[in-house]
VEXTORDO-244640 format. One record per atom (N, C-alpha, C, O, CB): residue number from 0; residue in one letter; atom name; z, y, x. Coordinates in nm, 4 decimals, m for minus. Glycine has a CB too. Layout:
ROVEX vexpa marmi torvex        Z        Y        X
ROVEX   NUM     a     CA        Z        Y        X
...
END
This chain:
ROVEX vexpa marmi torvex        Z        Y        X
ROVEX     0     m      N  26.4140  27.2221   6.0236
ROVEX     0     m     CA  26.4723  27.3275   6.1056
ROVEX     0     m      C  26.5178  27.2675   6.2372
ROVEX     0     m      O  26.5882  27.1665   6.2389
ROVEX     0     m     CB  26.5903  27.3967   6.0327
ROVEX     1     a      N  26.4782  27.3290   6.3468
ROVEX     1     a     CA  26.5207  27.2824   6.4790
ROVEX     1     a      C  26.6678  27.3152   6.4980
ROVEX     1     a      O  26.7137  27.4232   6.4607
ROVEX     1     a     CB  26.4349  27.3468   6.5920
ROVEX     2     t      N  26.7393  27.2239   6.5546
ROVEX     2     t     CA  26.8806  27.2462   6.5795
ROVEX     2     t      C  26.9045  27.2432   6.7290
ROVEX     2     t      O  26.8661  27.1479   6.7968
ROVEX     2     t     CB  26.9678  27.1407   6.5073
ROVEX     3     a      N  26.9673  27.3465   6.7801
ROVEX     3     a     CA  26.9985  27.3539   6.9219
ROVEX     3     a      C  27.1382  27.3005   6.9436
ROVEX     3     a      O  27.2314  27.3410   6.8741
ROVEX     3     a     CB  26.9857  27.4987   6.9750
ROVEX     4     t      N  27.1544  27.2103   7.0387
ROVEX     4     t     CA  27.2851  27.1571   7.0721
ROVEX     4     t      C  27.3325  27.2252   7.1986
ROVEX     4     t      O  27.2662  27.2184   7.3021
ROVEX     4     t     CB  27.2813  27.0029   7.0893
ROVEX     5     a      N  27.4461  27.2902   7.1909
ROVEX     5     a     CA  27.4981  27.3620   7.3061
ROVEX     5     a      C  27.6486  27.3462   7.3114
ROVEX     5     a      O  27.7195  27.3737   7.2147
ROVEX     5     a     CB  27.4592  27.5107   7.3009
ROVEX     6     s      N  27.6954  27.3017   7.4256
ROVEX     6     s     CA  27.8388  27.2863   7.4482
ROVEX     6     s      C  27.9068  27.2087   7.3358
ROVEX     6     s      O  28.0109  27.2503   7.2850
ROVEX     6     s     CB  27.9038  27.4223   7.4630
ROVEX     7     k      N  27.8470  27.0952   7.2971
ROVEX     7     k     CA  27.9023  27.0057   7.1954
ROVEX     7     k      C  27.9099  27.0690   7.0573
ROVEX     7     k      O  27.9771  27.0148   6.9695
ROVEX     7     k     CB  28.0391  26.9607   7.2366
ROVEX     8     k      N  27.8419  27.1840   7.0345
ROVEX     8     k     CA  27.8381  27.2485   6.9049
ROVEX     8     k      C  27.6943  27.2471   6.8563
ROVEX     8     k      O  27.6010  27.2477   6.9367
ROVEX     8     k     CB  27.8944  27.3935   6.9116
ROVEX     9     k      N  27.6765  27.2453   6.7267
ROVEX     9     k     CA  27.5423  27.2549   6.6707
ROVEX     9     k      C  27.5196  27.4005   6.6298
ROVEX     9     k      O  27.5971  27.4587   6.5540
ROVEX     9     k     CB  27.5236  27.1571   6.5484
ROVEX    10     v      N  27.4116  27.4569   6.6820
ROVEX    10     v     CA  27.3745  27.5937   6.6499
ROVEX    10     v      C  27.2420  27.5863   6.5767
ROVEX    10     v      O  27.1451  27.5312   6.6290
ROVEX    10     v     CB  27.3654  27.6844   6.7784
ROVEX    11     k      N  27.2368  27.6413   6.4562
ROVEX    11     k     CA  27.1114  27.6391   6.3818
ROVEX    11     k      C  27.0279  27.7576   6.4260
ROVEX    11     k      O  27.0660  27.8734   6.4084
ROVEX    11     k     CB  27.1361  27.6422   6.2280
ROVEX    12     f      N  26.9134  27.7259   6.4838
ROVEX    12     f     CA  26.8246  27.8288   6.5378
ROVEX    12     f      C  26.6836  27.7744   6.5341
ROVEX    12     f      O  26.6571  27.6686   6.5912
ROVEX    12     f     CB  26.8653  27.8706   6.6832
ROVEX    13     r      N  26.5936  27.8433   6.4691
ROVEX    13     r     CA  26.4550  27.7981   6.4606
ROVEX    13     r      C  26.3645  27.9060   6.5194
ROVEX    13     r      O  26.3373  28.0058   6.4527
ROVEX    13     r     CB  26.4150  27.7661   6.3131
ROVEX    14     p      N  26.3173  27.8881   6.6426
ROVEX    14     p     CA  26.2272  27.9858   6.7038
ROVEX    14     p      C  26.0958  27.9936   6.6266
ROVEX    14     p      O  26.0514  27.8948   6.5681
ROVEX    14     p     CB  26.2004  27.9497   6.8509
ROVEX    15     m      N  26.0352  28.1089   6.6267
ROVEX    15     m     CA  25.9088  28.1298   6.5581
ROVEX    15     m      C  25.7919  28.1104   6.6537
ROVEX    15     m      O  25.8047  28.1344   6.7737
ROVEX    15     m     CB  25.9039  28.2693   6.4960
ROVEX    16     d      N  25.6790  28.0672   6.6009
ROVEX    16     d     CA  25.5531  28.0513   6.6736
ROVEX    16     d      C  25.5711  27.9760   6.8056
ROVEX    16     d      O  25.6207  27.8633   6.8063
ROVEX    16     d     CB  25.4915  28.1874   6.7005
ROVEX    17     d      N  25.5311  28.0377   6.9169
ROVEX    17     d     CA  25.5362  27.9692   7.0472
ROVEX    17     d      C  25.6604  28.0066   7.1281
ROVEX    17     d      O  25.6585  28.0012   7.2511
ROVEX    17     d     CB  25.4113  28.0019   7.1282
ROVEX    18     r      N  25.7667  28.0441   7.0600
ROVEX    18     r     CA  25.8907  28.0785   7.1297
ROVEX    18     r      C  25.9789  27.9553   7.1461
ROVEX    18     r      O  25.9717  27.8606   7.0678
ROVEX    18     r     CB  25.9667  28.1886   7.0538
ROVEX    19     i      N  26.0624  27.9592   7.2500
ROVEX    19     i     CA  26.1551  27.8493   7.2771
ROVEX    19     i      C  26.2937  27.9059   7.3048
ROVEX    19     i      O  26.3078  28.0196   7.3500
ROVEX    19     i     CB  26.1062  27.7632   7.3968
ROVEX    20     l      N  26.3949  27.8261   7.2776
ROVEX    20     l     CA  26.5337  27.8620   7.3041
ROVEX    20     l      C  26.5789  27.7825   7.4252
ROVEX    20     l      O  26.5662  27.6601   7.4281
ROVEX    20     l     CB  26.6256  27.8344   7.1799
ROVEX    21     i      N  26.6318  27.8522   7.5257
ROVEX    21     i     CA  26.6749  27.7879   7.6502
ROVEX    21     i      C  26.8222  27.8173   7.6744
ROVEX    21     i      O  26.8683  27.9304   7.6593
ROVEX    21     i     CB  26.5893  27.8364   7.7704
ROVEX    22     e      N  26.8956  27.7119   7.7127
ROVEX    22     e     CA  27.0332  27.7294   7.7581
ROVEX    22     e      C  27.0282  27.7367   7.9103
ROVEX    22     e      O  27.0018  27.6358   7.9757
ROVEX    22     e     CB  27.1278  27.6120   7.7080
ROVEX    23     p      N  27.0533  27.8559   7.9686
ROVEX    23     p     CA  27.0424  27.8703   8.1142
ROVEX    23     p      C  27.1449  27.7849   8.1880
ROVEX    23     p      O  27.2565  27.7637   8.1406
ROVEX    23     p     CB  27.0594  28.0162   8.1538
ROVEX    24     c      N  27.1043  27.7365   8.3051
ROVEX    24     c     CA  27.1965  27.6651   8.3935
ROVEX    24     c      C  27.2909  27.7675   8.4563
ROVEX    24     c      O  27.2592  27.8862   8.4639
ROVEX    24     c     CB  27.1189  27.5842   8.5041
ROVEX    25     e      N  27.4044  27.7212   8.4999
ROVEX    25     e     CA  27.5007  27.8109   8.5637
ROVEX    25     e      C  27.4471  27.8613   8.6973
ROVEX    25     e      O  27.3747  27.7896   8.7664
ROVEX    25     e     CB  27.6354  27.7396   8.5841
ROVEX    26     a      N  27.4823  27.9839   8.7336
ROVEX    26     a     CA  27.4436  28.0410   8.8626
ROVEX    26     a      C  27.5152  27.9652   8.9740
ROVEX    26     a      O  27.6290  27.9213   8.9576
ROVEX    26     a     CB  27.4769  28.1933   8.8689
ROVEX    27     e      N  27.4478  27.9508   9.0861
ROVEX    27     e     CA  27.5051  27.8793   9.1998
ROVEX    27     e      C  27.6271  27.9550   9.2524
ROVEX    27     e      O  27.6233  28.0770   9.2683
ROVEX    27     e     CB  27.3996  27.8611   9.3120
ROVEX    28     e      N  27.7355  27.8814   9.2793
ROVEX    28     e     CA  27.8582  27.9415   9.3300
ROVEX    28     e      C  27.8656  27.9372   9.4819
ROVEX    28     e      O  27.9464  28.0073   9.5429
ROVEX    28     e     CB  27.9784  27.8716   9.2711
ROVEX    29     m      N  27.7798  27.8532   9.5435
ROVEX    29     m     CA  27.7852  27.8371   9.6880
ROVEX    29     m      C  27.6424  27.8234   9.7416
ROVEX    29     m      O  27.5579  27.7593   9.6792
ROVEX    29     m     CB  27.8720  27.7134   9.7274
ROVEX    30     t      N  27.6169  27.8837   9.8563
ROVEX    30     t     CA  27.4861  27.8714   9.9195
ROVEX    30     t      C  27.4743  27.7348   9.9860
ROVEX    30     t      O  27.5732  27.6626   9.9982
ROVEX    30     t     CB  27.4638  27.9845  10.0228
ROVEX    31     l      N  27.3540  27.6997  10.0286
ROVEX    31     l     CA  27.3347  27.5722  10.0975
ROVEX    31     l      C  27.4153  27.5645  10.2262
ROVEX    31     l      O  27.4533  27.4559  10.2700
ROVEX    31     l     CB  27.1877  27.5508  10.1278
ROVEX    32     g      N  27.4414  27.6811  10.2873
ROVEX    32     g     CA  27.5190  27.6858  10.4109
ROVEX    32     g      C  27.6689  27.6789  10.3886
ROVEX    32     g      O  27.7452  27.6760  10.4852
ROVEX    32     g     CB  27.4863  27.8102  10.4860
ROVEX    33     g      N  27.7135  27.6763  10.2615
ROVEX    33     g     CA  27.8559  27.6629  10.2323
ROVEX    33     g      C  27.9281  27.7938  10.2058
ROVEX    33     g      O  28.0504  27.7944  10.1923
ROVEX    33     g     CB  27.9222  27.5943  10.3443
ROVEX    34     i      N  27.8552  27.9056  10.1979
ROVEX    34     i     CA  27.9196  28.0345  10.1715
ROVEX    34     i      C  27.9418  28.0486  10.0214
ROVEX    34     i      O  27.8491  28.0308   9.9424
ROVEX    34     i     CB  27.8335  28.1529  10.2262
ROVEX    35     i      N  28.0652  28.0807   9.9822
ROVEX    35     i     CA  28.0998  28.0983   9.8414
ROVEX    35     i      C  28.0571  28.2385   9.7990
ROVEX    35     i      O  28.0912  28.3373   9.8640
ROVEX    35     i     CB  28.2533  28.0760   9.8169
ROVEX    36     l      N  27.9817  28.2458   9.6887
ROVEX    36     l     CA  27.9301  28.3732   9.6401
ROVEX    36     l      C  28.0225  28.4316   9.5334
ROVEX    36     l      O  28.0636  28.3598   9.4422
ROVEX    36     l     CB  27.7881  28.3558   9.5839
ROVEX    37     p      N  28.0564  28.5616   9.5432
ROVEX    37     p     CA  28.1328  28.6256   9.4359
ROVEX    37     p      C  28.0409  28.6467   9.3146
ROVEX    37     p      O  27.9187  28.6397   9.3276
ROVEX    37     p     CB  28.1939  28.7621   9.4842
ROVEX    38     d      N  28.0987  28.6720   9.1986
ROVEX    38     d     CA  28.0207  28.6893   9.0759
ROVEX    38     d      C  27.9116  28.7945   9.0906
ROVEX    38     d      O  27.8007  28.7742   9.0414
ROVEX    38     d     CB  28.1120  28.7269   8.9614
ROVEX    39     a      N  27.9393  28.9043   9.1558
ROVEX    39     a     CA  27.8437  29.0140   9.1694
ROVEX    39     a      C  27.7226  28.9763   9.2546
ROVEX    39     a      O  27.6161  29.0361   9.2386
ROVEX    39     a     CB  27.9123  29.1346   9.2295
ROVEX    40     a      N  27.7358  28.8803   9.3431
ROVEX    40     a     CA  27.6270  28.8429   9.4336
ROVEX    40     a      C  27.5420  28.7276   9.3811
ROVEX    40     a      O  27.4403  28.6935   9.4415
ROVEX    40     a     CB  27.6833  28.8060   9.5680
ROVEX    41     r      N  27.5823  28.6674   9.2700
ROVEX    41     r     CA  27.5085  28.5523   9.2174
ROVEX    41     r      C  27.3781  28.5968   9.1530
ROVEX    41     r      O  27.3722  28.6987   9.0841
ROVEX    41     r     CB  27.5940  28.4752   9.1158
ROVEX    42     e      N  27.2748  28.5187   9.1767
ROVEX    42     e     CA  27.1432  28.5446   9.1177
ROVEX    42     e      C  27.1448  28.5081   8.9697
ROVEX    42     e      O  27.2143  28.4153   8.9282
ROVEX    42     e     CB  27.0327  28.4651   9.1919
ROVEX    43     k      N  27.0685  28.5812   8.8919
ROVEX    43     k     CA  27.0511  28.5487   8.7516
ROVEX    43     k      C  26.9786  28.4138   8.7440
ROVEX    43     k      O  26.8777  28.3954   8.8120
ROVEX    43     k     CB  26.9715  28.6617   8.6760
ROVEX    44     p      N  27.0277  28.3188   8.6627
ROVEX    44     p     CA  26.9636  28.1872   8.6575
ROVEX    44     p      C  26.8195  28.1963   8.6079
ROVEX    44     p      O  26.7888  28.2761   8.5193
ROVEX    44     p     CB  27.0434  28.0933   8.5675
ROVEX    45     q      N  26.7317  28.1147   8.6651
ROVEX    45     q     CA  26.5928  28.1087   8.6240
ROVEX    45     q      C  26.5571  27.9660   8.5848
ROVEX    45     q      O  26.4397  27.9294   8.5795
ROVEX    45     q     CB  26.5004  28.1593   8.7361
ROVEX    46     r      N  26.6566  27.8883   8.5583
ROVEX    46     r     CA  26.6388  27.7472   8.5265
ROVEX    46     r      C  26.7253  27.7165   8.4059
ROVEX    46     r      O  26.8371  27.7668   8.3950
ROVEX    46     r     CB  26.6755  27.6552   8.6480
ROVEX    47     g      N  26.6745  27.6346   8.3152
ROVEX    47     g     CA  26.7536  27.6020   8.1979
ROVEX    47     g      C  26.6970  27.4825   8.1228
ROVEX    47     g      O  26.5939  27.4264   8.1600
ROVEX    47     g     CB  26.7616  27.7214   8.1062
ROVEX    48     i      N  26.7667  27.4453   8.0167
ROVEX    48     i     CA  26.7306  27.3318   7.9335
ROVEX    48     i      C  26.6780  27.3849   7.7999
ROVEX    48     i      O  26.7409  27.4701   7.7372
ROVEX    48     i     CB  26.8525  27.2359   7.9125
ROVEX    49     v      N  26.5632  27.3343   7.7572
ROVEX    49     v     CA  26.5060  27.3724   7.6287
ROVEX    49     v      C  26.5894  27.3076   7.5195
ROVEX    49     v      O  26.6050  27.1855   7.5171
ROVEX    49     v     CB  26.3555  27.3302   7.6179
ROVEX    50     t      N  26.6440  27.3900   7.4276
ROVEX    50     t     CA  26.7288  27.3372   7.3213
ROVEX    50     t      C  26.6626  27.3449   7.1840
ROVEX    50     t      O  26.7076  27.2782   7.0908
ROVEX    50     t     CB  26.8597  27.4120   7.3185
ROVEX    51     a      N  26.5566  27.4249   7.1694
ROVEX    51     a     CA  26.4810  27.4312   7.0433
ROVEX    51     a      C  26.3443  27.4908   7.0719
ROVEX    51     a      O  26.3294  27.5743   7.1612
ROVEX    51     a     CB  26.5569  27.5156   6.9350
ROVEX    52     t      N  26.2447  27.4476   6.9959
ROVEX    52     t     CA  26.1092  27.5010   7.0108
ROVEX    52     t      C  26.0543  27.5414   6.8750
ROVEX    52     t      O  26.0942  27.4881   6.7715
ROVEX    52     t     CB  26.0162  27.3976   7.0779
ROVEX    53     g      N  25.9628  27.6359   6.8775
ROVEX    53     g     CA  25.8936  27.6752   6.7560
ROVEX    53     g      C  25.7819  27.5778   6.7246
ROVEX    53     g      O  25.7609  27.4825   6.7997
ROVEX    53     g     CB  25.8385  27.8167   6.7689
ROVEX    54     p      N  25.7091  27.5992   6.6148
ROVEX    54     p     CA  25.6025  27.5076   6.5752
ROVEX    54     p      C  25.4746  27.5206   6.6575
ROVEX    54     p      O  25.3876  27.4339   6.6489
ROVEX    54     p     CB  25.5701  27.5293   6.4319
ROVEX    55     g      N  25.4611  27.6258   6.7363
ROVEX    55     g     CA  25.3400  27.6474   6.8155
ROVEX    55     g      C  25.2714  27.7755   6.7728
ROVEX    55     g      O  25.2945  27.8253   6.6626
ROVEX    55     g     CB  25.2437  27.5285   6.8018
ROVEX    56     k      N  25.1885  27.8281   6.8581
ROVEX    56     k     CA  25.1194  27.9546   6.8324
ROVEX    56     k      C  25.0165  27.9356   6.7210
ROVEX    56     k      O  24.9446  27.8357   6.7180
ROVEX    56     k     CB  25.0508  28.0072   6.9615
ROVEX    57     l      N  25.0104  28.0331   6.6290
ROVEX    57     l     CA  24.9123  28.0310   6.5218
ROVEX    57     l      C  24.7783  28.0762   6.5789
ROVEX    57     l      O  24.7657  28.1887   6.6273
ROVEX    57     l     CB  24.9566  28.1217   6.4024
ROVEX    58     l      N  24.6795  27.9893   6.5732
ROVEX    58     l     CA  24.5475  28.0175   6.6291
ROVEX    58     l      C  24.4599  28.0892   6.5266
ROVEX    58     l      O  24.4907  28.0901   6.4074
ROVEX    58     l     CB  24.4798  27.8874   6.6755
ROVEX    59     d      N  24.3513  28.1489   6.5735
ROVEX    59     d     CA  24.2584  28.2196   6.4848
ROVEX    59     d      C  24.2012  28.1277   6.3775
ROVEX    59     d      O  24.1683  28.1736   6.2681
ROVEX    59     d     CB  24.1448  28.2808   6.5658
ROVEX    60     s      N  24.1892  27.9994   6.4073
ROVEX    60     s     CA  24.1352  27.9024   6.3123
ROVEX    60     s      C  24.2331  27.8712   6.1990
ROVEX    60     s      O  24.1962  27.8074   6.1004
ROVEX    60     s     CB  24.0982  27.7743   6.3847
ROVEX    61     g      N  24.3594  27.9168   6.2134
ROVEX    61     g     CA  24.4616  27.8902   6.1125
ROVEX    61     g      C  24.5486  27.7704   6.1457
ROVEX    61     g      O  24.6492  27.7469   6.0787
ROVEX    61     g     CB  24.3969  27.8689   5.9794
ROVEX    62     s      N  24.5120  27.6948   6.2469
ROVEX    62     s     CA  24.5936  27.5799   6.2873
ROVEX    62     s      C  24.6962  27.6234   6.3922
ROVEX    62     s      O  24.6903  27.7351   6.4436
ROVEX    62     s     CB  24.5040  27.4655   6.3428
ROVEX    63     r      N  24.7878  27.5359   6.4225
ROVEX    63     r     CA  24.8918  27.5635   6.5213
ROVEX    63     r      C  24.8552  27.4995   6.6545
ROVEX    63     r      O  24.8085  27.3857   6.6586
ROVEX    63     r     CB  25.0290  27.5119   6.4725
ROVEX    64     g      N  24.8766  27.5734   6.7640
ROVEX    64     g     CA  24.8587  27.5181   6.8976
ROVEX    64     g      C  24.9728  27.4235   6.9301
ROVEX    64     g      O  25.0839  27.4402   6.8798
ROVEX    64     g     CB  24.8501  27.6300   7.0024
ROVEX    65     e      N  24.9465  27.3247   7.0135
ROVEX    65     e     CA  25.0482  27.2265   7.0502
ROVEX    65     e      C  25.1390  27.2838   7.1595
ROVEX    65     e      O  25.0911  27.3470   7.2536
ROVEX    65     e     CB  24.9822  27.0945   7.0979
ROVEX    66     m      N  25.2685  27.2615   7.1468
ROVEX    66     m     CA  25.3645  27.3072   7.2472
ROVEX    66     m      C  25.3636  27.2095   7.3646
ROVEX    66     m      O  25.3598  27.0880   7.3455
ROVEX    66     m     CB  25.5078  27.3198   7.1864
ROVEX    67     c      N  25.3672  27.2645   7.4869
ROVEX    67     c     CA  25.3696  27.1812   7.6081
ROVEX    67     c      C  25.5109  27.1380   7.6440
ROVEX    67     c      O  25.5296  27.0341   7.7073
ROVEX    67     c     CB  25.3076  27.2564   7.7255
ROVEX    68     v      N  25.6112  27.2172   7.6041
ROVEX    68     v     CA  25.7505  27.1824   7.6339
ROVEX    68     v      C  25.8143  27.1220   7.5105
ROVEX    68     v      O  25.7722  27.1488   7.3980
ROVEX    68     v     CB  25.8305  27.3064   7.6816
ROVEX    69     k      N  25.9165  27.0403   7.5324
ROVEX    69     k     CA  25.9885  26.9791   7.4214
ROVEX    69     k      C  26.1384  26.9922   7.4451
ROVEX    69     k      O  26.1825  27.0212   7.5564
ROVEX    69     k     CB  25.9483  26.8303   7.4044
ROVEX    70     v      N  26.2145  26.9711   7.3417
ROVEX    70     v     CA  26.3598  26.9787   7.3507
ROVEX    70     v      C  26.4085  26.8798   7.4562
ROVEX    70     v      O  26.3677  26.7636   7.4572
ROVEX    70     v     CB  26.4260  26.9498   7.2129
ROVEX    71     g      N  26.4957  26.9269   7.5443
ROVEX    71     g     CA  26.5510  26.8434   7.6507
ROVEX    71     g      C  26.4848  26.8649   7.7854
ROVEX    71     g      O  26.5398  26.8236   7.8875
ROVEX    71     g     CB  26.5394  26.7000   7.6129
ROVEX    72     d      N  26.3668  26.9291   7.7888
ROVEX    72     d     CA  26.2995  26.9573   7.9159
ROVEX    72     d      C  26.3793  27.0584   7.9975
ROVEX    72     d      O  26.4350  27.1534   7.9425
ROVEX    72     d     CB  26.1567  27.0096   7.8911
ROVEX    73     e      N  26.3844  27.0378   8.1283
ROVEX    73     e     CA  26.4441  27.1357   8.2184
ROVEX    73     e      C  26.3294  27.2185   8.2749
ROVEX    73     e      O  26.2328  27.1636   8.3279
ROVEX    73     e     CB  26.5287  27.0667   8.3333
ROVEX    74     v      N  26.3402  27.3512   8.2635
ROVEX    74     v     CA  26.2285  27.4390   8.2998
ROVEX    74     v      C  26.2731  27.5528   8.3910
ROVEX    74     v      O  26.3901  27.5909   8.3935
ROVEX    74     v     CB  26.1636  27.4961   8.1741
ROVEX    75     f      N  26.1757  27.6063   8.4664
ROVEX    75     f     CA  26.1916  27.7315   8.5400
ROVEX    75     f      C  26.1198  27.8389   8.4598
ROVEX    75     f      O  26.0125  27.8145   8.4047
ROVEX    75     f     CB  26.1349  27.7212   8.6875
ROVEX    76     y      N  26.1795  27.9589   8.4532
ROVEX    76     y     CA  26.1153  28.0686   8.3817
ROVEX    76     y      C  26.1294  28.1959   8.4636
ROVEX    76     y      O  26.2094  28.2014   8.5570
ROVEX    76     y     CB  26.1765  28.0869   8.2402
ROVEX    77     g      N  26.0516  28.2986   8.4289
ROVEX    77     g     CA  26.0518  28.4241   8.5026
ROVEX    77     g      C  26.1883  28.4906   8.5036
ROVEX    77     g      O  26.2644  28.4790   8.4076
ROVEX    77     g     CB  25.9503  28.5180   8.4444
ROVEX    78     k      N  26.2189  28.5602   8.6122
ROVEX    78     k     CA  26.3503  28.6222   8.6313
ROVEX    78     k      C  26.3879  28.7179   8.5185
ROVEX    78     k      O  26.5028  28.7194   8.4745
ROVEX    78     k     CB  26.3532  28.6962   8.7630
ROVEX    79     y      N  26.2930  28.7971   8.4718
ROVEX    79     y     CA  26.3222  28.8954   8.3675
ROVEX    79     y      C  26.2532  28.8607   8.2367
ROVEX    79     y      O  26.2331  28.9482   8.1525
ROVEX    79     y     CB  26.2801  29.0342   8.4126
ROVEX    80     a      N  26.2168  28.7352   8.2184
ROVEX    80     a     CA  26.1468  28.6915   8.0979
ROVEX    80     a      C  26.2448  28.6719   7.9830
ROVEX    80     a      O  26.3609  28.6370   8.0042
ROVEX    80     a     CB  26.0697  28.5615   8.1245
ROVEX    81     g      N  26.1974  28.6945   7.8627
ROVEX    81     g     CA  26.2726  28.6627   7.7424
ROVEX    81     g      C  26.3820  28.7608   7.7075
ROVEX    81     g      O  26.3999  28.8647   7.7710
ROVEX    81     g     CB  26.3314  28.5302   7.7561
ROVEX    82     t      N  26.4542  28.7234   7.6039
ROVEX    82     t     CA  26.5638  28.8037   7.5510
ROVEX    82     t      C  26.6903  28.7204   7.5537
ROVEX    82     t      O  26.6929  28.6088   7.5018
ROVEX    82     t     CB  26.5333  28.8537   7.4071
ROVEX    83     e      N  26.7950  28.7740   7.6138
ROVEX    83     e     CA  26.9226  28.7031   7.6190
ROVEX    83     e      C  26.9966  28.7261   7.4883
ROVEX    83     e      O  27.0046  28.8387   7.4393
ROVEX    83     e     CB  27.0083  28.7498   7.7403
ROVEX    84     i      N  27.0509  28.6181   7.4321
ROVEX    84     i     CA  27.1303  28.6287   7.3103
ROVEX    84     i      C  27.2599  28.5505   7.3271
ROVEX    84     i      O  27.2659  28.4523   7.4011
ROVEX    84     i     CB  27.0509  28.5772   7.1878
ROVEX    85     d      N  27.3628  28.5957   7.2576
ROVEX    85     d     CA  27.4929  28.5283   7.2585
ROVEX    85     d      C  27.5181  28.4712   7.1203
ROVEX    85     d      O  27.5035  28.5409   7.0199
ROVEX    85     d     CB  27.6077  28.6259   7.3002
ROVEX    86     m      N  27.5555  28.3450   7.1152
ROVEX    86     m     CA  27.5949  28.2795   6.9910
ROVEX    86     m      C  27.7356  28.2280   7.0118
ROVEX    86     m      O  27.7563  28.1178   7.0627
ROVEX    86     m     CB  27.4959  28.1635   6.9510
ROVEX    87     g      N  27.8303  28.3076   6.9723
ROVEX    87     g     CA  27.9693  28.2717   6.9971
ROVEX    87     g      C  27.9982  28.2805   7.1447
ROVEX    87     g      O  27.9782  28.3860   7.2050
ROVEX    87     g     CB  28.0005  28.1311   6.9446
ROVEX    88     s      N  28.0448  28.1727   7.2047
ROVEX    88     s     CA  28.0758  28.1727   7.3474
ROVEX    88     s      C  27.9585  28.1218   7.4315
ROVEX    88     s      O  27.9686  28.1141   7.5539
ROVEX    88     s     CB  28.1992  28.0874   7.3738
ROVEX    89     d      N  27.8476  28.0871   7.3660
ROVEX    89     d     CA  27.7318  28.0322   7.4362
ROVEX    89     d      C  27.6246  28.1385   7.4571
ROVEX    89     d      O  27.6022  28.2233   7.3707
ROVEX    89     d     CB  27.6738  27.9137   7.3587
ROVEX    90     n      N  27.5584  28.1332   7.5729
ROVEX    90     n     CA  27.4502  28.2257   7.6039
ROVEX    90     n      C  27.3186  28.1494   7.6049
ROVEX    90     n      O  27.3113  28.0367   7.6539
ROVEX    90     n     CB  27.4741  28.2962   7.7401
ROVEX    91     f      N  27.2148  28.2119   7.5502
ROVEX    91     f     CA  27.0822  28.1520   7.5445
ROVEX    91     f      C  26.9781  28.2564   7.5822
ROVEX    91     f      O  27.0064  28.3762   7.5851
ROVEX    91     f     CB  27.0536  28.0940   7.4038
ROVEX    92     v      N  26.8576  28.2093   7.6110
ROVEX    92     v     CA  26.7431  28.2957   7.6356
ROVEX    92     v      C  26.6326  28.2500   7.5422
ROVEX    92     v      O  26.6020  28.1310   7.5348
ROVEX    92     v     CB  26.6973  28.2913   7.7861
ROVEX    93     v      N  26.5720  28.3456   7.4700
ROVEX    93     v     CA  26.4569  28.3166   7.3852
ROVEX    93     v      C  26.3355  28.3748   7.4549
ROVEX    93     v      O  26.3332  28.4934   7.4880
ROVEX    93     v     CB  26.4742  28.3753   7.2398
ROVEX    94     l      N  26.2343  28.2917   7.4773
ROVEX    94     l     CA  26.1133  28.3405   7.5423
ROVEX    94     l      C  25.9914  28.2674   7.4903
ROVEX    94     l      O  26.0019  28.1633   7.4254
ROVEX    94     l     CB  26.1235  28.3249   7.6936
ROVEX    95     r      N  25.8756  28.3238   7.5199
ROVEX    95     r     CA  25.7493  28.2598   7.4807
ROVEX    95     r      C  25.7212  28.1436   7.5754
ROVEX    95     r      O  25.7634  28.1441   7.6910
ROVEX    95     r     CB  25.6309  28.3625   7.4823
ROVEX    96     e      N  25.6507  28.0461   7.5251
ROVEX    96     e     CA  25.6181  27.9294   7.6067
ROVEX    96     e      C  25.5387  27.9695   7.7308
ROVEX    96     e      O  25.5500  27.9038   7.8343
ROVEX    96     e     CB  25.5390  27.8272   7.5243
ROVEX    97     t      N  25.4587  28.0760   7.7228
ROVEX    97     t     CA  25.3790  28.1202   7.8371
ROVEX    97     t      C  25.4654  28.1789   7.9488
ROVEX    97     t      O  25.4173  28.1955   8.0609
ROVEX    97     t     CB  25.2768  28.2231   7.7920
ROVEX    98     d      N  25.5936  28.2110   7.9201
ROVEX    98     d     CA  25.6840  28.2610   8.0238
ROVEX    98     d      C  25.7458  28.1477   8.1058
ROVEX    98     d      O  25.8123  28.1736   8.2061
ROVEX    98     d     CB  25.7942  28.3448   7.9608
ROVEX    99     v      N  25.7248  28.0230   8.0647
ROVEX    99     v     CA  25.7737  27.9077   8.1401
ROVEX    99     v      C  25.6824  27.8885   8.2593
ROVEX    99     v      O  25.5606  27.8784   8.2439
ROVEX    99     v     CB  25.7791  27.7786   8.0516
ROVEX   100     l      N  25.7411  27.8834   8.3793
ROVEX   100     l     CA  25.6650  27.8673   8.5014
ROVEX   100     l      C  25.6391  27.7216   8.5355
ROVEX   100     l      O  25.5315  27.6874   8.5846
ROVEX   100     l     CB  25.7362  27.9335   8.6144
ROVEX   101     a      N  25.7370  27.6356   8.5098
ROVEX   101     a     CA  25.7214  27.4941   8.5451
ROVEX   101     a      C  25.8236  27.4104   8.4692
ROVEX   101     a      O  25.9313  27.4582   8.4338
ROVEX   101     a     CB  25.7372  27.4731   8.6980
ROVEX   102     i      N  25.7876  27.2847   8.4451
ROVEX   102     i     CA  25.8809  27.1869   8.3898
ROVEX   102     i      C  25.9304  27.1026   8.5072
ROVEX   102     i      O  25.8500  27.0526   8.5859
ROVEX   102     i     CB  25.8130  27.0971   8.2772
ROVEX   103     v      N  26.0621  27.0868   8.5192
ROVEX   103     v     CA  26.1219  27.0135   8.6305
ROVEX   103     v      C  26.1182  26.8649   8.5993
ROVEX   103     v      O  26.1583  26.8223   8.4910
ROVEX   103     v     CB  26.2675  27.0608   8.6572
ROVEX   104     g      N  26.0692  26.7854   8.6957
ROVEX   104     g     CA  26.0645  26.6408   8.6789
ROVEX   104     g      C  25.9649  26.5979   8.5729
ROVEX   104     g      O  25.8845  26.6799   8.5284
ROVEX   104     g     CB  26.2009  26.5887   8.6439
ROVEX   105     n      N  25.9674  26.4775   8.5329
ROVEX   105     n     CA  25.8874  26.4166   8.4247
ROVEX   105     n      C  25.8528  26.2775   8.4614
ROVEX   105     n      O  25.7860  26.2083   8.3846
ROVEX   105     n     CB  25.7601  26.4960   8.3960
END
């Protein structure tokens, strides 16, 4: 079972197939020009850390496809992609691997 680590707590969560669990990064509080943004003006985060992955998509042949992302990867994902879930005081996004736009760094 994949275990997601979030805010020093262990959350048991096992995504199915090609789904991944992402802990979103905090929204920016200040613009590059130094303007402080109020909560209402902050953009929804599109960047986060992968905290759990599923086993991969089930292919027609009966085998599992290999996942391109792994736990610990920092990724960009679509603005309205996935489903937001709350686990206690922590917020996560569950989405399909195909909704990941890019892996940051490597």
